[in-house]
N, C-alpha and C positions, 0 to 999 in steps of 0.2 A: 397856804404854803405848798400844797400839792402842785398847784399850777407852776410855781417857780421851779420846783424840782423837775417837773415834766419838761419845761422849757430848757433847763440846764442839760438834761439828758438828751433832748432833741438836738441841742447845739453840739454835744459830743458826737451824736450820730452824724450830724452834718459834717463835722470835721473828718470823720472816717470816710464819708462819701466823697468829700473833696480829695482826700488822700488817695482813694481808690481811682478816681478819674486820672490823677497824675501818675500813680503807680502802674495801673494797667496800660496807660498810654505809653509810658516810658518802656515797659516791657515789650510793647508792640514794636517800638523802634529798635530795641536792642536785640531782639531774637534773630538768630542767624542759623545758617545751615539748613539741613533738610526739614527741621521743625518749623522754619519760618513760614512755609507755604500754608500750613494749617493754623498755627498759633498767632500769627500777626493779626488776622481777622478776628480770631477768638478773643484776644486781648482787647482789641478795639471795640468789639461788641460789649464786653464787660465794662469798658470805660463809658460807653454810651448809656448803659443801664445805670451806672453809678451817677451819671449826670442827671438822668431822669429822677432818681431817688433824691439827689441833692436839691433839685428844684422843688420837689414835693415837700421835703422836710423844711426847706427855707420858707416856703409859703405857709406851712403849718405853724412855724415859729412866730411869724408875723401875725397870723390869725389869732394866736394865743397871747399876743401883746409883747412878744420878745423881739430881740434884735439878732438876726442870724450871724453866726461867726463867719469870718473869712479866712480863718487859720486852719489849714489841714492838719490832721494827725500825722504821726511819723510816716514818712515815705521811705520804703525800702527799695534798693536797686540791686540787680544782679545781671550777669551776662550769660548764665546757662539756665536752660529750661527747668530742670528739677528745682533749683534754688528759687527761680521766679515763682513757680507754682507753690512752693512751701511758703514764701513770703506772702503771696496772695491769700493762702489759707489762713495764715496768722491774722491778716487784716480783716478777713471776713469773720473770724471768730471773735475778734475784738469788737467789731461792729454789732454782731448779734447780741453780745453781752450788754451793750449800751441800749439797744432797742428794747431789750428785756427789762432793763432798769427803768426806762421810760414807761413801759407798760405797767410796771409795779408802782410807779409814781401816780398813776391815774386812780381816782377814787370812783365811787359808784355813780357820781354825776358825770363822769367822763367816758361813758360807754362807747360813744362814737369814736373817741380817740383810741380806746382800747381795741376796737374792731379794726381800725385803720392800722394800728401798730401790729396787730396779729398778721395782717397781710405783709407788712414789711419784714417781720420776723420769719414768716414762711419763705419769702424771697431769699433772705440771707441764709436760711437753712438749706435751701436748694443749692445755693452757691457753695456752701461748705461741703455738702455731700458730693457735688461734682468734683470739687478740688480734692477731696479725700480719695476719690477714685483715680484722679489724674496723678496723685502723688503716691498711690498704692497704699495709703493708710486704710482704705476700705477695699477689701478684696472679697471675692466670691469663692466659696468652696463648692466644687461639683462632686456629687456623690458617685456618679458613674461617668465613664467616658463615652457612653453610647446612649443615644436617644432613640427610643422605639415609638413610632407613632401608631396609634390605633386606627385600624381601618373602619370607616363608617359605612 
């Protein structure tokens, strides 16, 4: 039964990757103003990475005897950058939760699947951390305003 639960969770992960392809692409089309110069390409890079993840997950589902979904998860749309980034952060958080559920569905005989999933989870965590910085959810506190370098 663990295999069926794993395939089910991987299909949920695939649905989030499919949604990410569409959502990031749509954001790259809709971004306007001075932010367009930087974020159009950034959103398109994220869509390409989601495409790579989707292909890998789809292939893995078939290797495990399942049928990959063609239904994306919920796709969010916005026209201003802060809302776009917030929506993308929500999507990445939902995706990592599903990847972690897939990892939990693996038993001791599925160590290669667990190792592969740990890589996927690490990728999603990096996306979350970057989006947290972009949305200012993750900030840095500086203890001094001056840096003094030691002379060697």
